[in-house]
N, C-alpha and C positions, 0 to 999 in steps of 0.2 A: 604380640604382634608381629608385621615380621612389614618389609618392606629389600623388591632388588630390583636392582637397577643398575646402570652400565652404559653410560656415555649417555646419556640424557640431565638434563640441571633442571629437570621440572621438580614440582616444588615432590616433597613427598611427605606426608606428616603421619605419623607410627603418636598415637591415643592406645593411654587406655584410660577405663574412666575409674575412680572412685569415691570413697563418703564424700559428701559435705558436711559439716560443723558450721551451724552457726552461735553469735554469741546471749548472752542472756548477763548478763553475771559478773561479775573480776569474787577472783580467791586469790589469797597464799598461800606457796606453801614453802618449805626451805630445801634448800641442796646447800648439805654439810658441808660435803668436800668436793673438791676439783678435781681430775687425776686424767693426763693423760701421754701420749704413749709417741711418738712420730718414726719412722722409720725407714729409708729411699733405699730403695740396692737401684744399681744397673748389672749385666751381670752381657758377658761379649762371648759368641758363638762364632766358635772358624770352620769350616764344616762340619755342622749343626753340629760340633763339642760346644761344651761350655769352656771359657776361658778363666777370662781377668773377670774380679768383678768385686764392689768395689760397693759401698753402704755405712749411709751413717743411719745413729743410732738417738732421736733426743726423750728423756724423758720428766713431765714437769707435778709432782716439783721435786727429784730425782737427782736430776741430775743440771738438771736449773730452777732458779723458783720463780725468777721473775718471765714472764710472757708479754709480744709471743716471742717461743721458741722458732726452727729451725730448721733441720739434716736438710744434705746436699750430697747425693751421691755421681757420679760419672763420669764417662770411658770413652777413650779415644780422644776429636779435637774438634772440641764444643765452642772455637766462640766467635766457629758463623764465617759465613766469606764461600767465596766464588773455590776459594783451594780448600778447604774441606773434604775429605772421601770416607770420613766413619765416626761418628759418637754420640752420645749417651745420655741422656741427663735424666734426674726422679729428682720432685724438690717437696716437703711436702712442710707446710707451715699454718700449727700453728695458734687461734689468741685468744683473750678472754672475753667470754659475750662479755659479760655485763661492765664493760666498761664500753659497748657499742651508742654510737650516740640512735642508731636505727636498728630497725625489728627485727631483718639478716643482715647480726653482723662478720656474714661473712671467716666466720673463730675457725673451719677448717678450711685445707687448701691444701690439697695437692695437685702436678704434677707431671705426665709423666713422656719420655718426647727420647728418637733412636730414630736417624738416618748412616746409613749406605751404598755408596755408590761400588767395592770395594765385589765382586765377583764369592766368597769366600767365604768374608764378616756379616755377621746377622745381632741382635742386640734383644734381652726383654731389662726390658727397666719396669716397677712396680715404687708407686713410693703410699703412704698404711696410715692412717691416726684409728689409732684405741683411744678413748673421751671415756670417760667412765664420772659420771653425777651422784651420791649415793643426796637420798629422798625423807624426806621422812612430812608427812600430813599429815597434821595434830585432830583433836573432838570436833578444835572448834576448824580449823579449816574445813573438814569435813562437814557438820554442823548445817543442816537444811536441805542437807543431799541424799536422799532416801536411798540403801542400803538395794542392792541387782539380789543375792542371795535368798534363794527361792521359784524369783520372777520366772522364766527362763529365757531371762534374756544371756549373752558371751560375751567377755571382755576376749575374745582368740575363737576359732572354728572350731575344735576342740573341747572342752573344757568352759561344765556350767559353774555360772558364780560362787565358789565361798558366803557365808552367812556371812556379813559388816562387809560382803567387797565391795567400794568403790568406783565402778565403772571410768577413766580419767582419759581427757582424748587429750590429738597431740597434736601439732603440727612439725613433721622436714622438710629446708628452704632447699631446693636447685636451682642450679643453672651453670652450665660449662661446654665445653669445645671443641670439639675433633681434625682437625686437617691430617688425610692422610695423599700421597701424594707414590705416582708412580712412570719413571721414564718411559716405561712398553704397556701404550694405552689396551692392548689387550691380555697382557705380558696374563697368563698363572700368581695367582697374590691369593692362595691354598694356606703357606701361610701366617700371612698380616692377620692379625688378631690386639686389637682392643679394649677392654671392660673400664667399667666404670660399675664400683658396686655401694648401699646405702640398709648395713644392717644392725637396728640396736634389740637389746636382747635385751632382758627385763634379772637383773639377778636375785633373788632375796625373797624377804617377807616371806609372806603368808598370806597371797593371795592364788584366787586363781591361776596367772597368768605367771605366778615369780616360775623360773629358770625356761623360762622360757621364750623361740624370738615372734619380737613382737611388731616386727614392721620388716621389708626388704624391698630394696629398687635399683633396679640395671636397666645396666645402655651395654649393650654390647654391636659394637661394629665387628665385620667377619672379612676377611678374603675369599675370594672366589675364581672360577679361572674365566678363564678370556675377562679382565680388568672389573672381575666384575666384583660389590659389594656390600654384602646385605647386611640389615642394621635395625635390630632388634633391638623392646624395649619391656620391663616385667613392674605392676609396683609403685603406676599407675604416671611410671612418666616422665613428657612430652620429646621428643626432638622431631628437630626438620634440620631434610638432608638436600642441599640441596649441590653446583658448583661451583668454579669462583663465584662466578656473578652475582652469589645473594651476597658478596661484597659491597655493591656497589653501594647497596642503601647507608653501610656505614661515610656516609658523603665527605673520611677526606681529601684530601687536596691529593695527587698523585695517586688515587686511587683501579683508580681508566685505562691508566700505565702497569700498574703491578695487575691487575685480571689479568689484563692482556699478555702477561707472561704466564704468568700463572693456566693460561687453556693450551700453551704451544707444548706446558709440560709435560708432555703424554695424555695421564690421566691421575685429575687432584680432585679427588671428593674434600665436601665439609661435614659439619655434624653439629648446630647448634642444639642446644638447654637452655632453651628461655628459664626466664626465671620463671619460679612455677612453687606452690605451697602445694605441702601433701600431708595431707591426714592422718592419724595414725590412734593407735587406743590399748589401752593395757587397766585392769583392774590391782586397783590398790587397797588396804587397810589404815584407817587411826591406828597412831600411832608402833607402828610400824616399818619400819628403815628397809631401802634395799633397794639399789642400783641398776641406773640407767648406764648403760655398754651402747658403745656408737662404737661400727667400723666402720671405714668408710678408703676404700683403695678404687688405685688409679692402675691401671697394668697393662700397659703396649709391649708388639714385637713385632717384629720389621721386618723382613726380605733379603738378604744380601744381594747384593746386584741393580743399584738403583729403586728406593724402593723409602717413603720417607715419615713415617707416625710423629705427631705431634696435639696431647692430651690435656686435658684438666677440665678439675672437676670442683668446683665453688673458691674458683679466685684468677685471677685475671691473668694466661699466658707472663712468663719471662724471657723463650728458649725460641721455644717457635718459626723467629725469622732463621736456626739457623737453625731451624732441619729443616729450612726450607732455599737457602743461601746463595748452601750451593746450584741450584735449578734458575735459583732467578741473579738475577742483581743485586749490593745490597741494601739497597734505598729502600728500592718493592718489595722483599724479604723487610724489613723492616715494618714499611706500609701495613703487607699484609696481619700482621700481628697485633698493630696500632688498628685496623678494623675491627679481625677480628675480634678483640680483647672490648669495641670499642658495641658490635653490634649483640653481645651477650650480656654486657649489664646496662644494656638497654630495650633487649628482646623481656615483650611481660607474656604469656599466656593468654590469652583476653577468658577465654576455654579450664583458669580455671578459678577456682571463689577466691579469692588476696582475704581470708579467714580477717576482725579485728587481733591489730596485736602490741603485746607493747613491749618497750625495747627494753636494750636489757636481755633478752630471754636466753639467746640462744639456739644455734641451730634449732640442737633440740627441739627447741618452743612452748610454749607454756603449756601449758596442764589443766586439761577442762572436766573437771567430776559435774558431769552428767551434760552440764550448757559446760563452760569456757572460766577454766581456770590461770592465771596468771601474775608472773610479779614472780618468777621465775627463779632469776639465778638475780637477781635485783634482793632475792631477801637471806642470799646467802650466806649467810653469819665466815667469818676471818680473824 
């Protein structure tokens, strides 16, 4: 689904339908290990040719045995303020989902930001997290649930269940936001691109979905000629797009003045991913260990000569104020960042079912053989 907008601040909502599962009973599985690699990279382009690169990689538990861990990359002047003329920053953070007191712990947090007033300089920034969970269901975990082999039901679009398969249903938690600005309200933005994506793959095991991608969701924000920007989603994600006026609902002191400054800054577009729960499913068999691998990516490209981009997925903005500070006052830049963070935190899309969710399950969610199977991360062995 795609929406194209230019110079209109009317609300555009992008919705892709998804299956909705209701809970009926609780069962436990075991997560025997959690691993994560986080990677942030910023690359500078001068006259279209790649130049300086800064990269930071962390690996849990190899390079660090304590959570949270964070990777940070950066180029140019990213301290913020009207004197800054170009810069890039990438941030990736991974937290322990088992320690969260809430159902959605925000264990994944990726941010990518860049801007340039220089006519020859632009940036590409990517922040990525790969999380792996080793999982096993015992015979007792799955007792009482009917194997799906031979029923004609499938755990994916392409595979028949194998004998002994039990269909497992789980949820992904998602939220985020994007801010784009350009000096020229009708300039060509064809080189501007933002992508946020989540991919979950089942690795190993003997079920019918072993080795398959079991979930994919994405948001793409793409520049076009004449100041146009298009927003598209896939995999059940919901995005709300608007102009600076949408920040008014944050009710932060000083937001009126910040909005006025943003609206005088050529072309400013905002995208909000309200907090949402998206279900997915895969097949599992008793006493058959496998790994769920989740890849979370936030990647942005801006253009030289007066554009800026800030994007987050699963975390609050930390560097949005630096991206917009060259165009508005430092105080208004800070207010804009706070307003975006508040709206993302408080937005909750009522069109998405909030399946009853146990605490400590992580962004990969609980798992549900046929109905609901929860307590995943809480039962993790150490």
